[in-house]
Residue frames as a rotation matrix with the C-alpha (Angstrom) as fourth column:
UNK 1
0.847 -0.052 -0.528 226.04
-0.506 -0.379 -0.775 149.67
-0.160 0.924 -0.347 62.83
UNK 2
0.793 -0.574 0.205 228.66
0.598 0.797 -0.082 147.56
-0.117 0.188 0.975 61.09
UNK 3
0.342 -0.795 -0.502 232.22
-0.179 -0.579 0.795 148.75
-0.922 -0.182 -0.341 61.25
UNK 4
0.990 -0.040 -0.138 233.89
-0.136 0.043 -0.990 149.38
0.046 0.998 0.037 57.89
UNK 5
0.315 -0.932 0.181 237.32
0.002 0.191 0.981 147.91
-0.949 -0.308 0.062 57.20
UNK 6
0.798 -0.169 -0.579 239.45
-0.603 -0.259 -0.755 148.75
-0.022 0.951 -0.308 54.19
UNK 7
0.505 -0.675 0.538 241.86
0.359 0.731 0.581 146.04
-0.785 -0.100 0.611 53.00
UNK 8
0.703 -0.409 -0.581 244.75
-0.701 -0.533 -0.473 147.42
-0.116 0.740 -0.662 50.93
UNK 9
0.016 -0.618 0.786 246.53
-0.249 0.759 0.601 144.35
-0.968 -0.205 -0.142 49.55
UNK 10
-0.101 -0.129 -0.986 247.88
-0.974 -0.191 0.125 143.53
-0.204 0.973 -0.106 46.09
UNK 11
-0.952 -0.260 -0.160 247.80
-0.285 0.944 0.165 139.74
0.108 0.203 -0.973 46.55
UNK 12
-0.239 0.959 -0.150 244.34
-0.718 -0.070 0.693 138.50
0.654 0.274 0.706 45.66
UNK 13
-0.054 0.184 -0.981 244.55
0.347 0.925 0.154 135.30
0.936 -0.332 -0.114 47.71
UNK 14
-0.813 -0.308 -0.493 245.43
0.565 -0.217 -0.796 137.26
0.138 -0.926 0.351 50.84
UNK 15
-0.846 0.518 0.123 242.70
-0.516 -0.855 0.052 139.84
0.133 -0.020 0.991 50.13
UNK 16
-0.062 0.866 -0.496 240.00
-0.446 0.421 0.790 137.17
0.893 0.270 0.361 49.63
UNK 17
-0.264 -0.105 -0.959 241.02
0.643 0.722 -0.256 135.28
0.719 -0.684 -0.123 52.78
UNK 18
-0.939 -0.141 -0.312 240.95
0.331 -0.606 -0.723 138.42
-0.088 -0.783 0.616 54.94
UNK 19
-0.661 0.751 0.008 237.71
-0.665 -0.590 0.458 139.65
0.349 0.297 0.889 53.34
UNK 20
-0.049 0.675 -0.736 235.98
-0.060 0.734 0.677 136.33
0.997 0.078 0.004 53.99
UNK 21
-0.489 -0.205 -0.848 237.08
0.785 0.322 -0.530 136.28
0.381 -0.924 0.004 57.64
UNK 22
-0.988 0.067 -0.139 235.97
0.004 -0.890 -0.456 139.87
-0.154 -0.451 0.879 58.21
UNK 23
-0.454 0.877 -0.159 232.60
-0.650 -0.204 0.732 139.37
0.609 0.436 0.663 56.52
UNK 24
-0.176 0.332 -0.927 232.03
0.414 0.879 0.236 136.28
0.893 -0.342 -0.292 58.64
UNK 25
-0.576 -0.132 -0.807 232.46
0.816 -0.155 -0.558 138.49
-0.051 -0.979 0.197 61.72
UNK 26
0.356 0.925 -0.129 229.98
0.900 -0.377 -0.218 141.03
-0.251 -0.038 -0.967 60.36
UNK 27
-0.241 -0.494 -0.836 232.32
0.196 -0.868 0.457 143.75
-0.951 -0.053 0.306 59.14
UNK 28
0.924 0.381 -0.020 231.65
0.096 -0.283 -0.954 145.76
-0.369 0.880 -0.298 56.00
UNK 29
0.072 -0.972 0.224 234.69
0.522 0.228 0.822 145.30
-0.850 0.058 0.524 53.73
UNK 30
0.903 0.006 -0.429 236.16
-0.330 -0.631 -0.702 147.69
-0.275 0.776 -0.568 51.17
UNK 31
0.460 -0.767 0.446 239.10
0.625 0.637 0.452 146.57
-0.631 0.071 0.773 49.00
UNK 32
0.820 -0.346 -0.455 241.97
-0.547 -0.708 -0.447 148.27
-0.168 0.615 -0.770 47.20
UNK 33
0.899 -0.430 0.086 244.95
0.436 0.856 -0.278 146.73
0.046 0.287 0.957 45.39
UNK 34
-0.139 -0.978 0.158 247.65
0.805 -0.204 -0.556 149.38
0.576 0.050 0.816 45.98
UNK 35
-0.521 -0.179 -0.835 248.47
0.779 -0.500 -0.379 152.34
-0.350 -0.847 0.400 48.19
UNK 36
-0.989 0.139 -0.041 247.13
-0.143 -0.884 0.444 154.94
0.026 0.445 0.895 45.79
UNK 37
-0.320 0.917 -0.238 243.75
0.001 0.251 0.968 153.18
0.948 0.309 -0.081 45.49
UNK 38
-0.180 0.189 -0.965 243.78
0.914 0.395 -0.094 152.68
0.364 -0.899 -0.244 49.25
UNK 39
-0.874 -0.171 -0.456 244.12
0.347 -0.876 -0.336 156.42
-0.342 -0.451 0.825 49.90
UNK 40
-0.792 0.610 -0.036 241.29
-0.408 -0.484 0.774 157.18
0.455 0.628 0.632 47.47
UNK 41
-0.128 0.757 -0.641 239.02
0.330 0.642 0.692 154.52
0.935 -0.123 -0.332 49.04
UNK 42
-0.460 -0.103 -0.882 239.82
0.887 -0.010 -0.461 155.77
0.039 -0.995 0.096 52.56
UNK 43
-0.970 0.068 -0.235 238.86
-0.048 -0.995 -0.090 159.35
-0.240 -0.076 0.968 51.66
UNK 44
-0.584 0.786 -0.203 235.63
-0.466 -0.119 0.877 158.27
0.665 0.606 0.436 49.91
UNK 45
0.110 0.671 -0.733 234.43
0.139 0.720 0.680 155.60
0.984 -0.177 -0.014 52.34
UNK 46
-0.115 -0.279 0.953 235.98
-0.815 -0.523 -0.251 156.71
0.568 -0.806 -0.167 55.66
UNK 47
0.252 0.180 -0.951 236.56
0.144 0.965 0.221 153.23
0.957 -0.192 0.217 57.10
UNK 48
0.935 0.081 0.345 236.93
-0.329 -0.166 0.930 152.58
0.132 -0.983 -0.129 60.84
UNK 49
0.350 -0.828 0.439 240.10
-0.214 0.385 0.898 150.61
-0.912 -0.408 -0.043 60.21
UNK 50
0.675 -0.229 -0.702 242.59
-0.715 0.035 -0.699 149.97
0.185 0.973 -0.140 57.40
UNK 51
0.567 -0.584 0.581 244.60
0.177 0.775 0.607 146.77
-0.805 -0.241 0.542 56.93
UNK 52
0.789 -0.314 -0.528 247.56
-0.595 -0.605 -0.529 147.95
-0.153 0.731 -0.664 54.84
UNK 53
0.769 -0.603 0.210 250.01
0.635 0.759 -0.146 145.71
-0.072 0.246 0.967 53.05
UNK 54
0.387 -0.708 -0.591 253.55
0.005 -0.639 0.769 147.10
-0.922 -0.301 -0.244 53.19
UNK 55
-0.699 -0.715 -0.028 254.93
-0.075 0.034 0.997 145.85
-0.711 0.699 -0.077 49.85
UNK 56
0.359 0.835 0.417 252.70
0.536 0.181 -0.824 146.83
-0.764 0.519 -0.383 46.94
UNK 57
-0.426 -0.439 0.791 253.12
0.902 -0.266 0.339 148.20
0.062 0.858 0.509 43.41
UNK 58
0.265 0.489 0.831 252.35
0.553 -0.783 0.285 151.86
0.790 0.384 -0.478 42.58
UNK 59
0.005 -0.272 0.962 252.64
-0.652 -0.731 -0.203 153.07
0.758 -0.626 -0.181 46.20
UNK 60
-0.510 -0.257 -0.821 253.81
0.296 0.843 -0.448 151.03
0.807 -0.472 -0.354 49.18
UNK 61
0.340 0.758 -0.557 252.11
0.747 0.143 0.649 150.83
0.572 -0.637 -0.517 52.55
UNK 62
-0.269 -0.508 -0.818 254.51
0.887 -0.462 -0.005 153.21
-0.375 -0.727 0.575 54.29
UNK 63
-0.980 -0.124 0.156 253.91
0.185 -0.856 0.482 155.99
0.074 0.501 0.862 51.74
UNK 64
-0.275 0.956 0.106 250.14
0.256 -0.034 0.966 155.42
0.927 0.293 -0.235 51.75
UNK 65
0.258 0.329 -0.908 249.98
0.942 0.122 0.312 155.44
0.214 -0.936 -0.279 55.56
UNK 66
-0.602 -0.549 -0.580 251.99
0.669 -0.743 0.008 158.68
-0.435 -0.383 0.815 55.72
UNK 67
-0.863 0.354 0.361 249.70
0.053 -0.647 0.760 160.34
0.503 0.675 0.540 53.16
UNK 68
0.107 0.957 -0.269 246.65
0.482 0.187 0.856 159.30
0.869 -0.221 -0.442 55.20
UNK 69
0.069 -0.164 -0.984 248.23
0.991 -0.105 0.087 160.58
-0.118 -0.981 0.155 58.43
UNK 70
-0.873 -0.470 -0.129 248.94
0.445 -0.877 0.181 163.98
-0.198 0.101 0.975 56.83
UNK 71
-0.587 0.731 0.347 245.34
0.065 -0.385 0.921 164.46
0.807 0.563 0.178 55.67
UNK 72
-0.817 0.269 0.511 243.12
-0.577 -0.366 -0.730 165.93
-0.009 -0.891 0.454 58.45
UNK 73
0.164 0.964 -0.211 240.13
-0.959 0.206 0.196 163.93
0.232 0.170 0.958 57.15
UNK 74
0.665 0.101 -0.740 241.86
-0.200 0.979 -0.046 160.55
0.719 0.178 0.671 57.42
UNK 75
-0.263 -0.941 0.214 244.54
-0.521 -0.048 -0.852 161.03
0.812 -0.336 -0.477 60.09
UNK 76
-0.223 0.235 0.946 242.38
-0.961 0.108 -0.253 159.48
-0.162 -0.966 0.202 62.85
UNK 77
0.735 0.506 -0.450 241.74
-0.601 0.794 -0.088 156.19
0.313 0.335 0.889 61.04
UNK 78
0.351 -0.585 0.731 243.46
-0.509 0.536 0.673 153.23
-0.786 -0.608 -0.110 62.69
UNK 79
0.582 -0.240 -0.777 245.92
-0.729 0.269 -0.629 151.51
0.360 0.933 -0.018 60.32
UNK 80
0.546 -0.403 0.735 247.31
-0.273 0.744 0.610 148.00
-0.792 -0.533 0.296 60.83
UNK 81
-0.086 -0.673 -0.734 250.32
-0.989 -0.030 0.143 146.97
-0.118 0.739 -0.664 58.74
UNK 82
0.893 0.228 0.389 250.11
-0.151 0.964 -0.219 143.62
-0.425 0.137 0.895 56.94
UNK 83
0.360 -0.838 -0.411 253.60
-0.930 -0.284 -0.234 142.35
0.079 0.467 -0.881 56.29
UNK 84
0.889 -0.164 -0.428 255.59
0.093 0.979 -0.183 139.28
0.449 0.123 0.885 55.48
UNK 85
-0.189 -0.945 0.267 258.54
-0.247 -0.217 -0.944 140.86
0.950 -0.244 -0.193 57.31
UNK 86
0.878 0.479 -0.008 258.68
-0.113 0.224 0.968 139.07
0.465 -0.849 0.251 60.63
UNK 87
0.035 -0.952 -0.303 262.33
0.593 0.264 -0.761 139.57
0.805 -0.153 0.574 61.47
UNK 88
0.146 -0.078 -0.986 263.53
0.942 -0.294 0.163 141.04
-0.302 -0.953 0.031 64.74
UNK 89
-0.667 -0.408 -0.623 263.21
0.318 -0.912 0.258 144.81
-0.674 -0.026 0.738 64.53
UNK 90
-0.815 0.398 0.421 260.60
0.398 -0.143 0.906 144.81
0.421 0.906 -0.042 61.75
UNK 91
0.184 0.933 -0.308 257.68
0.922 -0.055 0.383 145.33
0.340 -0.354 -0.871 64.13
UNK 92
0.015 -0.260 -0.966 259.50
0.670 -0.715 0.203 148.27
-0.743 -0.650 0.163 65.76
UNK 93
-0.913 -0.408 0.030 260.19
0.275 -0.558 0.783 149.77
-0.303 0.723 0.621 62.33
UNK 94
-0.470 0.826 0.311 256.52
0.593 0.035 0.804 149.48
0.653 0.562 -0.507 61.37
UNK 95
0.379 0.633 -0.675 255.28
0.925 -0.228 0.305 150.88
0.040 -0.740 -0.672 64.70
UNK 96
-0.292 -0.594 -0.750 257.84
0.562 -0.741 0.367 153.72
-0.774 -0.314 0.550 64.64
UNK 97
-0.902 -0.038 0.429 256.62
0.410 -0.384 0.827 154.66
0.133 0.923 0.362 61.15
UNK 98
-0.795 0.600 0.091 253.17
-0.600 -0.757 -0.259 155.39
-0.086 -0.261 0.962 62.60
UNK 99
-0.341 0.691 -0.638 251.08
-0.157 0.627 0.763 152.25
0.927 0.360 -0.106 62.18
UNK 100
0.198 0.520 0.831 248.69
-0.927 -0.175 0.331 151.36
0.318 -0.836 0.448 65.01
UNK 101
0.370 -0.134 0.919 249.56
-0.462 0.832 0.307 147.68
-0.806 -0.539 0.245 64.93
UNK 102
-0.326 -0.669 -0.668 251.15
-0.945 0.225 0.236 144.95
-0.008 0.708 -0.706 62.87
UNK 103
0.645 0.468 0.604 250.05
-0.408 0.879 -0.246 141.56
-0.646 -0.088 0.758 61.52
UNK 104
-0.510 -0.854 -0.105 252.60
-0.630 0.287 0.722 139.14
-0.586 0.434 -0.684 60.08
UNK 105
0.522 0.590 -0.616 251.71
-0.850 0.425 -0.312 137.07
0.077 0.686 0.723 57.02
UNK 106
-0.577 0.816 -0.024 250.47
0.260 0.212 0.942 134.47
0.774 0.537 -0.335 56.60
UNK 107
-0.416 0.507 0.755 247.54
-0.756 -0.654 0.023 135.97
0.506 -0.562 0.655 58.50
UNK 108
-0.967 0.172 -0.189 246.29
0.251 0.774 -0.581 133.95
0.046 -0.609 -0.792 61.47
UNK 109
-0.487 0.846 0.216 242.55
-0.030 -0.263 0.964 133.85
0.873 0.463 0.153 60.82
UNK 110
0.273 0.550 -0.789 241.79
0.821 0.294 0.489 133.22
0.501 -0.782 -0.371 64.50
UNK 111
-0.346 -0.540 -0.767 243.99
0.859 -0.511 -0.029 136.04
-0.376 -0.669 0.641 65.76
UNK 112
-0.818 -0.028 0.574 242.82
0.409 -0.729 0.548 138.62
0.403 0.684 0.608 63.18
UNK 113
0.139 0.950 0.280 239.26
0.339 -0.311 0.888 139.14
0.930 -0.028 -0.365 64.53
UNK 114
0.500 -0.019 -0.866 240.55
0.866 -0.009 0.500 139.38
-0.017 -1.000 0.012 68.14
UNK 115
-0.573 -0.795 -0.202 243.12
0.769 -0.606 0.203 142.00
-0.284 -0.039 0.958 67.15
UNK 116
-0.644 0.382 0.663 240.55
0.316 -0.656 0.685 144.01
0.696 0.651 0.302 65.21
UNK 117
0.455 0.851 -0.263 238.08
0.564 -0.046 0.825 143.89
0.690 -0.523 -0.500 68.06
UNK 118
0.192 -0.486 -0.853 240.78
0.933 -0.180 0.312 145.15
-0.305 -0.855 0.418 70.43
UNK 119
-0.822 -0.559 0.113 241.59
0.560 -0.754 0.345 148.09
-0.108 0.346 0.932 68.14
UNK 120
-0.484 0.725 0.489 238.00
0.093 -0.514 0.853 149.06
0.870 0.459 0.182 67.34
């Protein structure tokens, strides 16, 4: 059975790139453009993994991840932060907040499938 991955990303170019890579590797892809939509999609579709942008309109990735962690139905879903913050200490901040892993943008399309395979 194909694993389901939810991409929560407001930048369409990034979303399309990630979607295309994931589909190439046989994943079923669900998309949302902000944290609020991401929470709704996660509850409806119950993905195996969520790729969550940190900076988004409506609700950012930190708030969306915390809401998903508080809900018993979605708290077990693995969540990887997608972020353009790649400064020293940013990864620690993201991991301390409760994300399962972290991918810096621009996304390395060769590294992404390996990372996802390792998490799933």
